[in-house]
N, CA and C of each residue as an Amber inpcrd file, in Angstrom:
protein
   222
 159.8740000  48.7120000  66.1090000 160.6940000  49.6720000  66.8060000
 160.9590000  50.8780000  65.9200000 160.9780000  52.0310000  66.5400000
 161.2630000  53.2530000  65.8180000 162.7600000  53.5140000  65.8270000
 163.2690000  53.9800000  64.7230000 164.6690000  54.3950000  64.6670000
 164.7250000  55.8910000  64.9130000 165.5470000  56.2710000  65.8690000
 165.6810000  57.7010000  66.1320000 166.9270000  58.2040000  65.4170000
 166.8100000  59.3480000  64.8300000 167.9250000  59.9540000  64.1110000
 168.4400000  61.1280000  64.9200000 169.7390000  61.1670000  65.0450000
 170.3730000  62.2570000  65.7660000 170.6780000  63.3730000  64.7850000
 170.2160000  64.5520000  65.0760000 170.4400000  65.6910000  64.1970000
 171.7000000  66.4220000  64.6340000 172.7010000  66.4580000  63.7690000
 173.9620000  67.1320000  64.0610000 174.0550000  68.3440000  63.1490000
 174.2450000  69.5190000  63.7230000 174.3670000  70.7090000  62.8700000
 175.6580000  70.6520000  62.0640000 175.6050000  71.1670000  60.8780000
 176.7820000  71.1850000  60.0210000 177.6920000  72.3330000  60.4350000
 178.9660000  72.0200000  60.5490000 179.9450000  73.0480000  60.8890000
 180.9610000  73.1360000  59.7740000 181.5090000  74.3060000  59.6160000
 182.5470000  74.4540000  58.5950000 183.8690000  73.9710000  59.1660000
 184.6930000  73.4170000  58.3230000 185.9890000  72.9260000  58.7820000
 186.9190000  74.0990000  59.0330000 187.8020000  73.9450000  59.9920000
 188.7380000  74.9980000  60.3580000 190.1170000  74.6250000  59.8530000
 190.7550000  75.5470000  59.1940000 192.1160000  75.3380000  58.7320000
 193.0480000  75.9270000  59.7720000 193.9950000  75.1240000  60.2310000
 194.9360000  75.5740000  61.2510000 196.1190000  76.2280000  60.5590000
 196.3850000  77.4720000  60.9310000 197.4910000  78.2120000  60.3570000
 198.5050000  78.4770000  61.4520000 199.6600000  77.7800000  61.4030000
 200.6800000  77.9490000  62.4340000 201.3920000  79.2840000  62.3270000
 201.3030000  79.9500000  61.1990000 201.9730000  81.2340000  61.0290000
 201.1260000  82.3920000  61.5180000 199.8820000  82.1210000  61.8700000
 198.9800000  83.1580000  62.3330000 199.2320000  83.4250000  63.8110000
 199.6530000  84.6510000  64.1890000 199.9160000  84.9130000  65.6080000
 198.6660000  84.8780000  66.4610000 197.5030000  85.0170000  65.8770000
 196.2550000  84.9750000  66.6440000 195.8970000  83.5560000  67.0330000
 196.6340000  82.5840000  66.5340000 196.3940000  81.2020000  66.9200000
 195.7110000  80.4160000  65.8470000 194.6840000  80.9200000  65.2490000
 193.9770000  80.1940000  64.2210000 193.2600000  78.9780000  64.7590000
 193.0450000  78.9130000  66.0730000 192.3210000  77.8110000  66.6670000
 193.1310000  76.5580000  66.7910000 194.4580000  76.6760000  66.8670000
 195.1590000  75.4120000  66.7830000 196.3420000  75.2080000  67.6840000
 197.3160000  74.6400000  67.0980000 198.4790000  74.1280000  67.7940000
 199.4810000  75.2300000  68.0980000 200.3130000  75.0310000  69.1260000
 201.3750000  76.0050000  69.3900000 202.4230000  75.9160000  68.2850000
 203.2010000  76.9560000  68.0990000 204.2340000  76.9010000  67.0730000
 205.2250000  75.7790000  67.3690000 205.7260000  75.1500000  66.3430000
 206.5880000  73.9880000  66.5260000 207.9090000  74.3020000  67.2160000
 208.6950000  75.2410000  66.7330000 209.9510000  75.4820000  67.4560000
 209.6930000  76.2790000  68.7220000 210.3670000  75.8980000  69.7900000
 210.2240000  76.6260000  71.0560000 211.1320000  77.8450000  70.9670000
 210.5660000  79.0120000  71.1430000 211.3950000  80.2030000  71.0460000
 212.2220000  80.3960000  72.3140000 213.1310000  81.3470000  72.2670000
 214.1100000  81.5510000  73.3310000 213.4540000  81.8460000  74.6750000
 212.3930000  82.6240000  74.6800000 211.7390000  82.9860000  75.9340000
 211.1810000  81.7550000  76.6430000 210.6170000  80.8300000  75.8820000
 210.0750000  79.6300000  76.4930000 211.1800000  78.7530000  77.0600000
 212.3000000  78.6510000  76.3780000 213.4260000  77.8490000  76.8920000
 213.9150000  78.4140000  78.2110000 214.0230000  79.7340000  78.2970000
 214.4480000  80.3620000  79.5380000 213.4470000  80.0770000  80.6500000
 212.1660000  80.1810000  80.3410000 211.1340000  79.9320000  81.3580000
 211.1510000  78.4780000  81.8170000 211.3390000  77.5380000  80.8790000
 211.4100000  76.1290000  81.2630000 212.6370000  75.8610000  82.1260000
 213.7720000  76.4580000  81.7880000 214.9900000  76.2760000  82.5800000
 214.8140000  76.8740000  83.9770000 214.1970000  78.0420000  84.0440000
 213.9530000  78.6680000  85.3380000 213.0150000  77.8300000  86.1890000
 211.9640000  77.3090000  85.5730000 211.0190000  76.4580000  86.2900000
 211.7060000  75.2060000  86.8220000 212.5440000  74.5890000  85.9990000
 213.2770000  73.4010000  86.4340000 214.2250000  73.7250000  87.5850000
 214.9230000  74.8610000  87.4880000 215.8410000  75.2600000  88.5590000
 215.0910000  75.5290000  89.8570000 213.9580000  76.1900000  89.7820000
 213.2060000  76.4960000  90.9990000 212.6320000  75.2380000  91.6450000
 212.1400000  74.3100000  90.8220000 211.6430000  73.0550000  91.3850000
 212.7740000  72.2510000  92.0190000 213.9570000  72.2900000  91.4110000
 215.1080000  71.5870000  91.9880000 215.4930000  72.2200000  93.3200000
 215.5430000  73.5450000  93.3540000 215.8730000  74.2290000  94.6070000
 214.8350000  73.9560000  95.6870000 213.6010000  73.8130000  95.2980000
 212.5480000  73.5120000  96.2660000 212.6870000  72.0790000  96.7760000
 213.1290000  71.1770000  95.9300000 213.2180000  69.7750000  96.3050000
 214.3770000  69.4590000  97.2190000 215.4600000  70.2350000  97.1460000
 216.6310000  69.9550000  97.9790000 216.2990000  70.0670000  99.4660000
 215.7280000  71.1730000  99.9470000 215.3960000  71.2300000 101.3740000
 214.3480000  70.1950000 101.7880000 213.4270000  69.8930000 100.8980000
 212.4210000  68.8910000 101.2390000 213.0670000  67.5140000 101.3840000
 214.0120000  67.2000000 100.5050000 214.7110000  65.9230000 100.6030000
 215.5740000  65.8550000 101.8480000 216.2410000  66.9620000 102.1680000
 217.0800000  66.9870000 103.3670000 216.2440000  66.8850000 104.6320000
 215.0910000  67.5290000 104.6400000 214.2480000  67.4830000 105.8360000
 213.7230000  66.0690000 106.0730000 213.6400000  65.2600000 105.0370000
 213.1870000  63.8840000 105.2110000 214.3460000  62.9500000 105.5400000
 215.5330000  63.2210000 105.0120000 216.6330000  62.2770000 105.1810000
 217.4750000  62.5330000 106.4280000 217.6340000  63.7780000 106.8640000
 218.4890000  64.0690000 108.0170000 217.9630000  63.4250000 109.2950000
 216.6710000  63.4960000 109.6240000 216.2130000  62.7860000 110.8310000
 216.4530000  61.2780000 110.7490000 216.3140000  60.7220000 109.5650000
 216.5690000  59.2940000 109.3860000 218.0430000  58.9760000 109.6440000
 218.9530000  59.8050000 109.1300000 220.3860000  59.5830000 109.3410000
 220.7650000  59.7920000 110.8070000 220.1820000  60.7790000 111.4510000
 220.4690000  61.0230000 112.8720000 219.9740000  59.8500000 113.7120000
 218.8080000  59.3080000 113.3810000 218.2590000  58.1800000 114.1160000
 219.1940000  56.9700000 114.0000000 219.7300000  56.7230000 112.8250000
 220.6650000  55.6010000 112.6410000 221.9280000  55.8290000 113.4650000
 222.4300000  57.0690000 113.4860000 223.6410000  57.3840000 114.2350000
 223.4120000  57.1960000 115.7370000 222.2540000  57.6010000 116.2340000
 221.9280000  57.4560000 117.6570000 221.8180000  55.9740000 118.0110000
 221.2300000  55.1940000 117.1310000 221.1180000  53.7550000 117.4020000
 222.4890000  53.0900000 117.4130000 223.3940000  53.5330000 116.5250000
 224.7530000  52.9660000 116.5260000 225.4900000  53.3230000 117.8050000
 225.3360000  54.5710000 118.2660000 226.0100000  54.9870000 119.4900000
 225.4180000  54.2970000 120.7100000 224.1270000  54.0500000 120.7170000
 223.4650000  53.4160000 121.8560000 223.8530000  51.9370000 121.9480000
 224.0840000  51.3070000 120.8220000 224.4280000  49.8830000 120.8440000
 225.8990000  49.6630000 121.1840000 226.7270000  50.7020000 121.1380000
 228.1510000  50.5560000 121.4510000 228.4170000  50.5190000 122.9280000
């Protein structure tokens, strides 16, 4: 049997510099700055506001149906 060898090109290693504003090919900065906190809070508030009407639209018909059944059985 022949052994096949996989040829992998050599690449230089990349050093990640968190202080480099251009990114340096790496990770986001560790501390979340003020702008991101505001955006996350706004996103959470908007999703919560969106969920309230959706929850009510699902629960109100269910509650009305129970009330109608109670009145019909009386």
